[in-house]
N, C-alpha and C positions, 0 to 999 in steps of 0.2 A: 531306550536314547531316554538324556534325563531330560526335564522343564526347561531345564536353562538352554542346553547345546539346541531344543527345538526352537526355543525361538532366535536364538545367533540364525540357523540355518535359514527361520523365515525372514530376516533379514537382509541376510544374503540373498536369497532368491527374490529380494524384491530388488536389486540392488541389480542384477544380471537382467532380469526383465530390465529396468530401465536403462540401458546400456543397449538390450537387445533393438527397442522401443525407437530410439536415438541413431542405431545404424540402419537400420530397416529403412525411415525416414528422413534419409540421405539421399535416397536413389534420384538421380538422376535430378539434384536440385543444386549442386554446387556450380554451377556454368549459370544459374540467374539468380541475380545479388535481388531481385524483386522477389523471387519467393524463397529466398535463403534467410532473406532477412525478415520480411510478412506476411509470407505464401498469399502475397497479391491477390484478392480476388477468387480465392479458393474456397473459403471458410463460412460453415452455415452458423445460424444466430446460436441452435443449443452449443458448439463446438465453442464459438468464441465466450457464448458465458459462464460456462463452464469455465473457462480459460482463467474468465478472470476474474470467477469465485476465486480459485483454485490459486491464482498468483497471490490476492489481497490476506489469503489466509496463511500466516507465514509465523516464525518462530517470536517473532515480534509481537505476536498477536496473543499464539495462545501459551506461550511463556509469561510474556511482558504483562500481559492485559490478566492474565487470572493472579500472578502478584496482586496488580493492582486490585482488581476483584477481590479479594480477601480480606487488603488494608481499605477500602475506598467503596466498593460497593456498585447498588447499581446506577450512581450518577454515570459511568462509566457506560451504558450503554445509548447514551446520548450519542456517542458515535457513529452508532449503526444506525437509532429510527433517524437522525438526520440524512441520512445517504437518501433517502426521496427525494428533499432541496438541493444535495449536488449530482444525483443520479440525474436527475430532471435537466440541470445544466448543461448535464452529458449528454441526453439525447438529443435536446430539443436545440443545443446551442453548438458546445465545444465538437461535437461530431461531422456536424453537418459542415461548418464551419474549414474542418480538417478531409475532410471527404472530398468535398468538394473543389480542395483548390490541391491534392495532389501533396498533402501533408504527410513527408515518413519519421520526421523528429522535431520534439516539442521545440528546440532551437531554432529552427526551419521557417512554422512562425513568428514568432518576432523579427528575421531574417528578411522576410517578404513581408511581415506589416510594416514595421519601422526601420533598421537596418541592417548591415553586417554586423558594426559592432555592437549588438545589442545579441542576434546571434551568437558570435562567439562568449560575449560576457557570460550567457546562461549557457553556454555548452557545456563551457569548463568548469563552473559552478554545479550543472547538473552530475555531471562525470566526477567529479572530487566528491560529491553527496553521494553517489551511488555505489560507490567504493569503499569512504568512509563512514559510510552510515548504514545503508541500507543493504549490502552484499554482507558487509563484517559483523553485523547482529545478527542477520539472518544465519551464518555459519556458526556463529558463537552459540546460541539459543539450540540450533541443534545438537550439538555437541553436549552442553548443557544436560539433556537428556540421558547420554549415553555415562555421563558422569557421575548423577546421581542414584540412574535406577543400575546401572553397570560397572559400578566405581573404575572404567575406563578414561585414559587421563585426557584432559579437556583438550590439549594439540591432537589427539591422536583422533577422536572425533570431527574435528577440523579439516583435521590430512581426507580424511574418507569420504565427509560429504564434498569437500571443494573436488576431490576425482573425479568421483561418479558422476556429478551436477557437468565440469568442466567437458568431458570428454563426450557425452551424451547431446552437450548443448554445440560443442564443437562439428559434431558428425551430425547431429540434426536439422541445425537450424529452426528458423521457428515452426516449420511443423512438425518435429521432435517434441517439441514442446507444448503444442495443442494435443494431437494423438494420445500424450502422457496425462495432460491437464482433463481429459477429461476421464480415465483410469483413475489418476490421483482423486479427482473428484468426488466419484463413490467412493473410494477407500478413505477420506478423511471424514465424510459427512460420519460415516458409518462407526469406524474408533471412537469419533468423538462420541457421538450417540451413548456408546455403551460405556464410555467412563462416565457419561454425565447419569447415565440413568445407576449406575454399581454404586454411584454415590449420593444420590437422590434416594435410594431404597434404604439406605442404613439411616436416613433421618425418622426421626421417631414420628412426627408430625406433618411430614412433608415437605410441602412449599408453605407453608406456614413459618415452619422452623425458617426460611431461607430469610423472610420479611422480617422474625423479631429480630432477627442478628444481625443484618443488616448494618451495616455503621453509617449512622446519620439518618436512619429510619428508611423504607422501603418508598426514596421517592426519587425520578430522575433531576425535579429541579432542586438545588441546595444552595442556601446563602452563603452569602460572597466570602466568608472568611475558610469554609469550607476546602481542605487540602486539593488540589490537583483538579478538580472538574465543579467549580460553583457552578451556577446559574449565567454569569457573565458570559465565564470561558468560553462553555459553550457555543455564544452568540459570537463570539469573538472568532473562536474559530473556524469556525463554518465559513468566512469569505476567506480565511488564508489556506490556513491548515488540510482542511476536511475539504476543501476544492481543490489545492494542488493535491492531495493524494487520489483524490478519483476523477479529476479532469485533464491536470497537465502533466500526471505521472506518466513517462516514457512507457515505464513498464508494462502499466497496467492499459494505459489506453494504446497500444501496438497491438495488442491481439485485436483492437477492432479490425486494424487498415489491412486485413486482408479479409476483410466480410465479402460475401459475393455480391450483396447491395447493399444501400444502405438505410432499407426498412429489415436488412437482417442486425445489423449493429445496434438499431437502435431496438429490436425486440429481444436483442441479448442483456442488455441493460437492464431491462422489464424481467426478463431472466433472472440475471444475477439481485435484483432488489429482493424477490422472492427468499430466493434463498441467503439474504444479508439478516433476513430475521430469522432463521432461524444460529445463526452465530453467537449469540449473546450467549444462549447452552453450549455453545462449543469451550469461547473464551472468555465468557464470566462468572456464568453462574457455577463452574466447577469452581472457582478458584473463593466463592460466598460457599460452596457448600461443606467448602474444607477449613472454612475459618468456623462454621456453625458445628462441626464436628470436632477442632480445637476443643471449643466451649461446650461440650457436654458429653465429657466423659473418654473424649481419644487423643490425650497426648502426641501420639508419636503425628497426627497433624498439624501441632502448632508450629508456628516462627514466626521469624523477628524480623523489622521490618529491612535490616537487612538481608534476610533472606529470600527474600521472594519470589526472586528468579527459579527457588528451589518446588512451590507450590507445587506446578503441574508437573515436573515430573513424579514429586513424592505422592501426588494421587497416583500414579500411574502405579508406581512400584505398592503400596502400601490397596488399591481398590484390585487389581486385575493380578489374576493368582497366579503362578508362573507355567510357562507353555502356551498363553494365554498373550503372556506381555509382547510375543514379536510380533503379533498379530497386531493388537492398537499400535507400537510403536509403529510398523511399515503403513498405518494408516495418518498418524504424526507428521513421518518421513516423505510420505507424499507429499500434502503440505510444505514442508521444508524443503524438500528438493525443488518442487513446482514453483517457487520463487527465486530461488537461485537462480537455476537457468534460465528464467525470467527478466534477472536483473543481470546475469553475464549475457547474454543476446541482446540486450536493449545498451546496452551502455558498449559492446560493439558496435550494434550498430551507431551511437552516435560518435564513435570515435572515429569509425569509415567513412559516413556520409560529410560530418560537419568537420572533420579534423583531416585526416588523411586526403580524400577527395577533396577536399575544398582547399590546402596548404601545400600538402606536398606532390600530388600527384593526380592535378585534374584531369587527365585522358586514361585515367584507368578504368581499362573495361569489367565487367561484371565477373573475370574470373579471377581480374586483381582483389576488388574489392572483395568478396568471398575467402579467399585464400588471406588479407591482412584480416577480416576479419574473426576468423578462425585462430589467428597469432594474437590477437588482442585478448581472446576468450582466454587463452592458455593464461599469458601475462595475468591476466586480472582475477583471475584462479588463484593463482601461485601468489601475488602478491595480497591477498585475501585470506589465506589459510595465514600466513605469515601476521597478518594484523588485528585476524579476529580475539585472541588471547586479551588486548585490550581490555575489550567493551568490559571484561569482571570488574577489572578499580573503578568505572566510571559511574556507580551507582545506582547500575541494576540496568539492565534494557527497556523497560519502558522512558526510565526519565532520560537515558540518552539518548534514546532515538526521539520522542516527541519532542522534546527542551532543542535539540540542535536541529530539527527538520525546521521548526517553526519559523527561525532565521532566518532559511531560507527562501520556506513560503512565501511570508509577507511581501518582500518586494517583487517576488515573480508574480504571484496570483494576480497583485495590483497592474503591473505590466499587461497582464494577460486580457483583464476585465475591460481596462481604459484602452486598450488594443480593437480588441472587440465591441464596444459598444459606446465608444468616443471617439470620433472622426478627427476631432483638432488636437488627439494625444499626438506629441512630436515624438521624432528619433531621440531628441536631446534631453526630451522629460523619461525615455523609458533606460536611456545606458545610465544617468544620475540617478533615477534610484537601484537601478540593479547593484550600482557599483557601492552606493552609499547606502542601501536598504540595510543588509545587515552589519557593516561594523554602529552602523544610528542603533541597532534592536538591542543591540550589547551593551552600547553607552543609556539605554535608555532604564536597560534592568541593571547593570550593576553597578552605574557610576547613579545617574541622574536621579531615580525612583529613591537609592539611600539616604541622597544631598538632601531632597527638596522634603520628605515626608518622614515624622516618627515613626519607629518601630509600631506600636498602636494603629494606626492609621493602617498601612503596612498591612499588618496580618487583620484587621475589619474591611480592608477593602480587596483582600488577595492580589495587592501590588506585585507578590513575591511569583505569582506566578507565572507559567512562561504562558501561558494560552491568553492573560490578561496584558503582559507586555510586549506580546505579538497583537494583541488587537491595537494596543497605544500605538504600536510602533508603526503600522497600515495606516494610522489616523494621519500623522506625519509624510507618511508616502503617496498618499493621497495628494495631500496638500503640496508637496514637493510634485508632484507629478502634473498638476493643474497648475502650478505659478509656474513653472521653467516652461510649460508647452503653450502657456501666453508670451512670454519673453521669446521665441522661439519657434523657426519656419516648421509649418504644419507638410507635409507631404501631398500630391496635387490628389487630388479625391478617386479621380480614375483611375490614378498607379493601383489604391486601394482598395477601391469601391466593394469589392469581393469579399475580401477580408475582416469586414464590417458585418456585424449580424444584422439580419433585418426579418420582420416577421414572416415575410412569406418562406427562411427555412425552418418555417413551424412544418410546413409541411411537405412532402418526399418529393422529389425532382419525379418530373415530367414524365422521365426516359424510364420510370420504374415498373412495373403491370401493376395492375390494377389487383388490389385482394380482398377476396371477402369478410364481411362486417364483423365476422369473430375472428379476423388474422389484424385486427387495427391493435398500434401502439397506443391509441387512445385510450383505448377500451383496457384494453390490461393496466397501463399506464393508472388511468384514474379509478380501477378494482382494489391496486396498491397502495394508494397515497388514501384511501379509506379507511385499508387496516393499518397504514401507518400512524396514520392521526386516530383513530381508534384509543392502540396502546398508550398516545402520547395521555390522551384523557382520563383513562386508565390509572397509570402509572405517574399521573405528573406531580 
């Protein structure tokens, strides 16, 4: 048997295992909507944590971030180190509010805190973003691996990934994804670790070479005129894109809705924090290693800025020997498949609860909801397979996903923060920000900044950076939220009191069992905070 044939058989075998897991996980769950969509009350902390990490690690990260790692370098690691802040908000603010109010979808929170208009607008925006941004990007990135390594046409790779992910999600629901994610979690870190190691051992001086060839120097914080991620972009993105992605993203947050207890979901995110520290070794440093190799006598690793999405597949093709590539690709596909299935499940959940049950059939029973969710998953899969090839003409995975996601994240994050921390925030203000926020962001970036500032000023202060313009847009969204709230009627506090955060939520609910000190969420969270802080001091 040839090495290439062995690789193909390994990949096919993985697809078969995933489908079997999906079908096996579906037993007895198609009559219960809560179990099908969220596995409510069934999931332990380690399964949720593994699923949360596996879902966040996708082709946009592996391919897009490694390409940017090649071009930009260490500043991208900020996206992972500031996770300690947004994950802290998720542990102590967002999940307590979600779980104690039986929230199933993110639009539902805005609906209960403000009104149904905000819920409807956000639901539509979220569905569109998942279809045109998230799902299409992940399918395109996965197919890119097959195209670069095996010369398989892009559309064929997209079709295979879409079919397999769709089948195992349709039949298994949330349980299939959790079961598969634990399996995929191990595979992806094993594969990513092997690839990093094989690239690292080719460096003559090891880590010293990575630091020496890092664009702009081996520092997290870079001047304002640095492309992609200057220091103020890091600060601005914290309050919109980073917060949205980790705390308001239906695909990730839904993992925690099936937790056995609130302690389980909190500990799951602490667990995820530990593995986020390893993600740069899978998603950024391999790209930086490719840059070093291209500069030190390995021309096969050289790429142009237009070829950034080829960096990661190129590393696999040049570092992994034939016969082993299938094993490595299975690990990478584990990350991609986990995310695709998560998006399919989350979108079908949003459609089923926020569109079908609300607008089409308010009396729908569990069997009907599950059936609609399954058909919705099938339709999404088919559409995304057709749309995904368009990503290749949009300037690369990273720029396409991050820039367009920022437009959505700014108004949504503003509404969630106002709703959770300011009881005076009104339904009219929330609706105004959600409707005006996205076009306002586009006008600021594409019209107002070019008109008001000279090109030299724009470059010097990074005003053409989408993270920076997102931060500027959010300032106006906050002002809009305050002004409209002061001139419109708020809801009665007794109706929304449980939807506003209070310091009491720092503690676990009284009805949860007491646990020994070594199982304290605060203990393990504190240890992780120290580690993250030390890395910032070391690499600042």
